[in-house]
C-alpha positions as CSV (number, residue, x, y, z in Angstrom):
1,M,0.5,0.7,-5.6
2,D,-1.7,-2.2,-4.9
3,D,-4.4,-3.6,-7.2
4,D,-7.0,-1.1,-5.6
5,Q,-6.0,1.9,-7.4
6,G,-4.7,3.7,-4.2
7,T,-7.9,3.2,-2.2
8,Y,-5.8,1.8,0.6
9,A,-2.9,4.4,0.5
10,N,-5.5,7.2,0.7
11,T,-7.4,5.8,3.4
12,Y,-4.4,5.4,5.8
13,L,-2.2,8.3,4.6
14,P,-2.6,11.9,5.8
15,F,-2.0,13.2,2.3
16,P,-3.6,12.4,-1.1
17,V,-1.9,9.9,-3.3
18,D,-2.1,9.7,-7.1
19,P,-1.9,5.9,-8.0
20,S,-0.9,6.7,-11.5
21,Q,2.6,8.1,-10.3
22,Y,3.5,4.9,-8.3
23,Y,1.8,2.1,-10.1
24,G,4.5,-0.4,-11.5
25,R,7.0,2.2,-11.4
26,K,7.9,3.4,-7.8
27,V,7.7,2.5,-4.2
28,L,5.8,4.7,-1.8
29,A,7.5,4.3,1.6
30,V,6.1,6.1,4.5
31,P,7.3,6.3,7.9
32,R,5.0,4.7,10.7
33,C,4.5,8.2,12.3
34,C,3.0,9.6,9.2
35,Q,0.5,6.9,8.7
36,K,-3.0,7.0,10.4
37,R,-2.8,3.4,11.4
38,R,-1.4,3.1,15.0
39,G,-0.1,0.1,16.8
40,K,-1.7,-2.5,14.3
41,T,-0.1,-5.0,12.0
42,D,-1.2,-5.6,8.6
43,R,0.6,-8.9,7.9
44,L,-2.2,-10.8,6.6
45,R,-2.9,-8.1,3.9
46,V,1.0,-8.1,3.0
47,N,1.2,-11.9,3.0
48,D,-1.9,-12.1,0.6
49,G,-0.6,-9.4,-1.6
50,V,2.8,-11.4,-2.0
51,A,0.8,-14.6,-2.9
52,V,-0.9,-12.9,-5.6
53,R,2.1,-11.4,-7.1
54,E,3.7,-15.0,-7.1
55,E,0.6,-16.2,-8.8
56,K,0.9,-13.8,-11.5
57,D,4.7,-14.7,-12.1
């Protein structure tokens, strides 16, 4: 779960997500067909997230 306390997941998934179940412990993998986002890429957000995590290490 990202550092946004589940806001992004709850915005783009058709079901509610409890961030306390996933933060730091589990990976929430959702098939593209179950996401509300259609036909768009999110590379900038993913790349920025990786950069932030690398800075923390």
